Backbone as JSON, one array per atom type, in Angstrom:
{
  "sequence": "MKKDQYQPQSSGNWDNALDRALKNLPERPAPATLIPHVMSRIKAPIEGRWYRRLWWQWPLWLRATSGVLLPALIVGLLSLWSRYYETAISPAVDHGIKVCQTVFNSLASALGGIPFQFDGEFCRIVFLTASLLLLGMYLTCIGVGTFIYRTVRR",
  "N": [[-59.16, 38.97, 70.99], [-59.77, 42.11, 71.81], [-58.61, 44.92, 73.64], [-60.31, 47.12, 73.89], [-62.79, 46.01, 73.51], [-63.42, 44.64, 75.78], [-63.81, 45.74, 78.91], [-62.53, 45.5, 81.82], [-62.77, 45.63, 85.44], [-60.31, 46.0, 86.68], [-56.79, 46.0, 85.8], [-55.74, 43.53, 86.32], [-57.83, 41.73, 85.92], [-58.06, 41.96, 83.16], [-55.6, 40.89, 82.31], [-55.88, 38.25, 83.25], [-58.11, 37.41, 81.77], [-57.15, 37.6, 79.18], [-55.06, 35.76, 79.3], [-56.53, 33.36, 79.7], [-57.96, 33.31, 77.28], [-55.91, 33.04, 75.4], [-54.84, 30.59, 76.14], [-56.94, 28.93, 75.49], [-56.86, 28.82, 72.77], [-56.41, 26.75, 69.87], [-53.64, 24.51, 69.41], [-51.26, 24.96, 66.9], [-49.77, 22.91, 64.51], [-46.31, 22.71, 63.64], [-44.95, 23.34, 60.39], [-43.75, 20.66, 58.31], [-41.44, 21.25, 56.99], [-40.12, 23.12, 58.48], [-38.02, 22.63, 60.44], [-35.83, 21.53, 58.83], [-35.46, 23.81, 57.21], [-34.75, 25.84, 59.06], [-32.39, 24.73, 60.1], [-30.8, 24.73, 57.79], [-30.53, 27.46, 57.38], [-29.08, 28.14, 59.65], [-26.65, 26.84, 59.21], [-25.78, 28.09, 56.91], [-24.19, 30.59, 57.09], [-21.82, 29.5, 58.07], [-20.93, 27.71, 56.12], [-20.94, 29.31, 53.78], [-19.54, 31.3, 51.01], [-16.62, 30.33, 49.12], [-14.58, 32.26, 49.06], [-14.98, 33.73, 51.28], [-14.24, 32.21, 53.35], [-11.65, 30.77, 55.46], [-8.3, 30.3, 54.22], [-7.37, 27.58, 54.23], [-9.73, 26.27, 54.19], [-10.69, 26.48, 51.68], [-11.68, 25.1, 48.48], [-9.78, 22.29, 47.24], [-8.57, 22.52, 44.69], [-8.48, 25.28, 44.34], [-6.8, 26.06, 46.41], [-4.44, 24.8, 45.59], [-3.98, 26.11, 43.16], [-3.7, 28.79, 44.01], [-1.52, 28.41, 45.63], [0.49, 28.0, 43.79], [0.37, 30.26, 42.14], [0.76, 32.46, 43.87], [3.53, 32.4, 44.87], [4.74, 32.77, 42.33], [3.81, 35.3, 41.67], [5.01, 36.81, 43.71], [7.75, 36.44, 43.12], [7.81, 37.68, 40.6], [7.09, 40.32, 41.3], [9.25, 40.96, 42.96], [11.36, 40.9, 41.1], [10.61, 43.02, 39.44], [10.77, 45.02, 41.35], [13.51, 45.07, 41.94], [14.57, 46.06, 39.55], [13.29, 48.55, 39.45], [14.25, 49.64, 41.79], [16.96, 50.1, 41.27], [16.81, 52.14, 39.41], [15.11, 54.21, 40.36], [14.6, 54.22, 43.18], [16.99, 53.82, 44.61], [18.61, 56.2, 44.11], [16.9, 58.01, 45.43], [16.94, 57.08, 48.07], [19.64, 57.45, 48.64], [19.74, 60.26, 48.5], [18.01, 60.86, 50.64], [19.55, 59.88, 52.74], [21.74, 61.61, 52.63], [20.47, 64.02, 53.27], [19.65, 63.4, 55.87], [22.17, 63.11, 57.06], [23.12, 65.72, 56.82], [21.24, 67.09, 58.42], [21.73, 65.9, 60.98], [24.42, 66.61, 61.37], [24.16, 69.39, 61.38], [22.53, 69.74, 63.65], [24.31, 68.78, 65.58], [26.33, 70.71, 65.49], [24.85, 72.92, 66.26], [24.16, 72.33, 68.84], [26.24, 73.03, 70.54], [28.55, 72.44, 69.29], [29.35, 69.65, 69.06], [31.99, 67.46, 68.83], [31.72, 65.53, 66.63], [31.28, 63.84, 63.69], [28.67, 62.8, 61.81], [28.59, 59.93, 60.06], [27.94, 58.45, 56.8], [27.02, 55.82, 57.09], [25.82, 55.62, 59.65], [23.7, 57.43, 59.26], [22.39, 56.1, 57.21], [21.44, 53.85, 58.56], [19.69, 55.09, 60.4], [17.9, 56.34, 58.62], [16.84, 54.15, 57.16], [15.75, 52.69, 59.29], [13.8, 54.46, 60.19], [12.21, 54.49, 57.9], [11.35, 51.8, 57.81], [9.94, 51.75, 60.21], [7.85, 53.55, 59.65], [6.61, 52.11, 57.57], [5.83, 49.85, 59.02], [3.99, 51.01, 60.81], [2.08, 51.87, 58.98], [1.19, 49.41, 57.89], [0.17, 48.32, 60.22], [-1.99, 50.02, 60.7], [-3.59, 49.35, 58.5], [-4.11, 46.67, 59.13], [-5.5, 46.91, 61.6], [-7.67, 48.42, 60.76], [-8.87, 46.59, 58.98], [-9.54, 44.56, 60.78], [-11.41, 45.88, 62.42], [-13.37, 46.5, 60.53], [-14.2, 43.94, 59.71], [-15.15, 42.98, 62.14], [-17.28, 44.72, 62.75], [-18.88, 44.3, 60.56], [-19.91, 41.77, 60.83]],
  "CA": [[-59.81, 39.71, 72.05], [-59.2, 43.45, 71.88], [-58.77, 45.53, 74.95], [-61.45, 48.04, 73.91], [-64.04, 45.23, 73.54], [-63.63, 44.14, 77.13], [-63.36, 46.71, 79.88], [-62.67, 44.93, 83.18], [-62.69, 46.54, 86.57], [-58.89, 46.29, 86.94], [-55.91, 45.42, 84.78], [-55.55, 42.13, 86.67], [-58.87, 40.97, 85.22], [-57.7, 41.94, 81.72], [-54.51, 39.93, 82.14], [-56.42, 36.89, 83.44], [-58.98, 37.09, 80.63], [-56.29, 37.39, 78.01], [-54.37, 34.49, 79.51], [-57.48, 32.27, 79.43], [-58.28, 33.28, 75.85], [-54.76, 32.5, 74.67], [-54.71, 29.16, 76.45], [-58.03, 28.21, 74.82], [-56.61, 28.71, 71.33], [-55.87, 25.43, 69.53], [-52.23, 24.5, 69.03], [-51.04, 24.73, 65.47], [-48.53, 22.14, 64.31], [-45.29, 23.36, 62.8], [-44.83, 22.67, 59.1], [-42.7, 19.63, 58.28], [-40.21, 21.81, 56.42], [-39.58, 24.16, 59.34], [-36.74, 22.27, 61.04], [-34.76, 21.55, 57.83], [-35.22, 25.18, 56.76], [-34.03, 26.54, 60.12], [-31.04, 24.18, 60.16], [-30.04, 25.19, 56.63], [-30.21, 28.86, 57.61], [-28.04, 28.2, 60.67], [-25.4, 26.38, 58.61], [-25.44, 28.89, 55.74], [-23.03, 31.46, 57.27], [-20.63, 28.7, 58.3], [-20.47, 27.17, 54.86], [-20.64, 30.5, 52.99], [-18.8, 31.19, 49.76], [-15.24, 29.92, 49.35], [-13.68, 33.39, 49.26], [-15.23, 34.3, 52.61], [-13.72, 31.28, 54.34], [-10.21, 30.75, 55.64], [-7.63, 29.73, 53.05], [-7.3, 26.13, 54.29], [-11.08, 25.73, 53.98], [-11.03, 26.62, 50.27], [-11.57, 23.84, 47.74], [-8.39, 21.88, 47.02], [-8.04, 23.04, 43.42], [-8.18, 26.7, 44.53], [-5.6, 26.15, 47.24], [-3.29, 24.43, 44.76], [-3.75, 27.19, 42.2], [-3.16, 29.95, 44.71], [-0.19, 28.04, 46.12], [1.43, 28.13, 42.67], [0.35, 31.63, 41.62], [1.28, 33.44, 44.83], [5.0, 32.52, 44.77], [5.09, 33.35, 41.03], [3.54, 36.73, 41.78], [6.04, 37.38, 44.58], [9.0, 36.48, 42.36], [7.66, 38.71, 39.58], [7.15, 41.64, 41.93], [10.63, 41.21, 43.42], [12.21, 41.22, 39.95], [10.28, 44.39, 39.06], [11.28, 45.89, 42.41], [14.97, 45.24, 41.81], [14.81, 46.96, 38.41], [12.83, 49.88, 39.84], [15.12, 50.12, 42.87], [18.2, 50.61, 40.69], [16.6, 53.36, 38.63], [14.38, 55.29, 41.02], [14.6, 54.23, 44.64], [18.35, 53.96, 45.13], [18.99, 57.63, 44.22], [16.07, 58.68, 46.44], [17.47, 56.68, 49.39], [20.92, 58.15, 48.82], [19.42, 61.66, 48.8], [17.49, 60.89, 52.01], [20.67, 59.68, 53.67], [22.52, 62.85, 52.64], [19.69, 64.99, 54.03], [19.74, 62.97, 57.27], [23.52, 63.43, 57.51], [23.18, 67.18, 56.94], [20.45, 67.48, 59.58], [22.42, 65.51, 62.21], [25.62, 67.45, 61.53], [23.71, 70.74, 61.76], [22.11, 69.67, 65.05], [25.5, 68.61, 66.41], [27.03, 72.0, 65.61], [23.98, 73.86, 66.97], [24.09, 71.96, 70.26], [27.48, 73.29, 71.26], [29.71, 71.99, 68.53], [29.78, 68.3, 69.43], [33.05, 67.11, 67.88], [31.43, 64.22, 66.05], [30.69, 63.92, 62.37], [27.83, 61.64, 61.53], [28.96, 59.38, 58.75], [26.84, 57.97, 55.96], [26.48, 54.53, 57.57], [24.9, 55.92, 60.74], [22.49, 58.04, 58.69], [21.69, 55.05, 56.47], [20.7, 53.04, 59.55], [18.59, 55.91, 60.91], [16.93, 56.54, 57.54], [16.15, 52.88, 56.88], [14.95, 52.34, 60.46], [12.61, 55.31, 60.16], [11.36, 54.01, 56.81], [10.71, 50.56, 58.24], [8.97, 52.1, 61.25], [6.68, 54.1, 58.97], [5.95, 51.01, 56.88], [5.17, 49.04, 60.04], [2.81, 51.73, 61.3], [1.09, 51.84, 57.91], [0.61, 48.07, 57.84], [-0.64, 48.15, 61.43], [-3.26, 50.72, 60.46], [-4.38, 48.53, 57.58], [-4.57, 45.49, 59.87], [-6.52, 47.32, 62.58], [-8.87, 48.8, 59.99], [-9.49, 45.36, 58.49], [-10.13, 43.88, 61.93], [-12.61, 46.62, 62.83], [-14.36, 46.34, 59.46], [-14.76, 42.58, 59.78], [-15.89, 42.84, 63.39], [-18.52, 45.48, 62.64], [-19.7, 43.77, 59.47], [-20.54, 40.51, 61.25]],
  "C": [[-59.11, 41.05, 72.16], [-59.51, 44.07, 73.23], [-59.98, 46.45, 75.0], [-62.79, 47.31, 73.9], [-64.39, 44.79, 74.97], [-63.03, 45.14, 78.1], [-63.54, 46.15, 81.28], [-62.53, 46.02, 84.23], [-61.23, 46.94, 86.85], [-58.05, 45.61, 85.86], [-55.62, 43.95, 85.08], [-56.59, 41.25, 86.0], [-58.55, 40.86, 83.73], [-56.6, 40.91, 81.46], [-55.01, 38.5, 82.27], [-57.28, 36.48, 82.25], [-58.16, 36.82, 79.38], [-55.55, 36.07, 78.12], [-55.28, 33.31, 79.22], [-57.78, 32.16, 77.94], [-57.13, 32.69, 75.04], [-54.57, 31.01, 74.94], [-55.79, 28.33, 75.78], [-57.82, 28.07, 73.31], [-56.05, 27.32, 71.02], [-54.39, 25.55, 69.12], [-52.12, 24.21, 67.54], [-49.75, 23.95, 65.3], [-47.57, 22.92, 63.4], [-45.23, 22.62, 61.47], [-43.65, 21.69, 59.12], [-41.38, 20.19, 57.75], [-39.53, 22.83, 57.33], [-38.18, 23.82, 59.87], [-35.63, 22.2, 59.99], [-34.43, 22.97, 57.34], [-34.41, 25.96, 57.8], [-32.58, 26.04, 60.19], [-30.19, 24.64, 58.97], [-29.65, 26.65, 56.78], [-29.11, 29.03, 58.67], [-26.69, 27.84, 60.06], [-24.93, 27.28, 57.47], [-24.25, 29.82, 55.98], [-21.74, 30.68, 57.47], [-20.06, 28.21, 56.98], [-20.12, 28.29, 53.89], [-19.93, 30.26, 51.67], [-17.33, 30.93, 50.06], [-14.34, 31.11, 49.66], [-13.93, 34.09, 50.59], [-14.72, 33.38, 53.73], [-12.21, 31.41, 54.46], [-9.57, 30.0, 54.48], [-7.62, 28.2, 53.1], [-8.68, 25.47, 54.2], [-11.54, 25.91, 52.54], [-11.03, 25.24, 49.62], [-10.11, 23.56, 47.37], [-7.8, 22.49, 45.75], [-7.71, 24.53, 43.53], [-6.94, 26.9, 45.4], [-4.35, 25.83, 46.44], [-2.95, 25.54, 43.77], [-3.14, 28.4, 42.88], [-1.77, 29.66, 45.26], [0.87, 28.12, 45.04], [1.52, 29.59, 42.22], [0.95, 32.65, 42.59], [2.8, 33.52, 44.81], [5.45, 33.12, 43.43], [4.88, 34.86, 41.05], [4.61, 37.42, 42.62], [7.37, 37.5, 43.84], [8.94, 37.57, 41.29], [7.75, 40.11, 40.16], [8.55, 41.97, 42.43], [11.55, 41.55, 42.25], [11.9, 42.64, 39.45], [10.84, 45.39, 40.07], [12.77, 46.13, 42.24], [15.3, 46.17, 40.65], [14.42, 48.4, 38.77], [13.74, 50.48, 40.9], [16.39, 50.74, 42.28], [17.99, 51.95, 40.0], [15.99, 54.49, 39.42], [14.59, 55.34, 42.53], [16.0, 54.43, 45.2], [18.81, 55.41, 45.17], [18.18, 58.37, 45.28], [16.56, 58.34, 47.84], [18.79, 57.39, 49.65], [20.7, 59.62, 49.15], [18.89, 61.79, 50.23], [18.58, 60.72, 53.04], [21.51, 60.95, 53.76], [21.79, 63.94, 53.44], [19.77, 64.68, 55.52], [21.1, 63.34, 57.84], [23.67, 64.94, 57.72], [22.43, 67.65, 58.19], [21.17, 67.12, 60.87], [23.68, 66.33, 62.43], [25.25, 68.87, 61.92], [23.26, 70.77, 63.21], [23.31, 69.55, 65.98], [26.24, 69.94, 66.57], [26.18, 73.02, 66.36], [23.93, 73.57, 68.46], [25.44, 72.1, 70.96], [28.69, 72.72, 70.55], [30.23, 70.63, 68.97], [30.81, 67.85, 68.39], [32.85, 65.71, 67.29], [30.77, 64.43, 64.7], [29.92, 62.63, 62.11], [28.15, 61.15, 60.13], [27.73, 58.84, 58.02], [26.22, 56.68, 56.47], [25.49, 54.73, 58.71], [23.59, 56.48, 60.19], [21.71, 57.03, 57.86], [20.86, 54.2, 57.42], [19.5, 53.81, 60.07], [17.5, 56.06, 59.86], [16.15, 55.26, 57.25], [15.29, 52.43, 58.06], [13.67, 53.17, 60.49], [11.66, 54.87, 59.05], [10.64, 52.73, 57.18], [9.67, 50.81, 59.33], [7.7, 52.67, 60.63], [5.9, 53.02, 58.23], [5.2, 50.12, 57.88], [3.92, 49.7, 60.59], [1.7, 51.72, 60.25], [0.4, 50.48, 57.84], [-0.24, 47.77, 59.08], [-1.98, 48.84, 61.28], [-4.17, 49.93, 59.53], [-4.95, 47.32, 58.32], [-5.67, 45.83, 60.87], [-7.81, 47.71, 61.87], [-9.61, 47.59, 59.46], [-10.18, 44.62, 59.62], [-11.43, 44.56, 62.35], [-13.72, 46.43, 61.8], [-15.02, 44.96, 59.54], [-15.57, 42.36, 61.05], [-17.24, 43.53, 63.31], [-19.45, 44.85, 61.61], [-20.42, 42.49, 59.86], [-21.81, 40.83, 61.88]]
}
């Protein structure tokens, strides 16, 4: 029933006529496959692929494999790190500590000649603390970005 086919006196008549016409339509039965199809679609995101689920919901063989490979990967990376640290990072850290010591001693003399010489150990603590703080902020940014991405993507 189209509105242009029937022009009632007021919109109340149109609403009543439409209501009667819709109530007079025969009821159509739902297909037998509707409920199983709807239920499978509801469960699909929950079951999802294994790599989209939490680690303890992965299949057992994948958890066992990752439980063996992850520690091996960590040990391998730590051994590479120790070799790289001796050749490249240790001199860079020592240089950073010397720069830190120079900056603190210059600030001490500029601020009225404070009779205190900042030793290497103090500067090592400051340098390593600042490095760890920067690493923590970087990892926090990655975590927040991942959280936002996963929240928006859902």
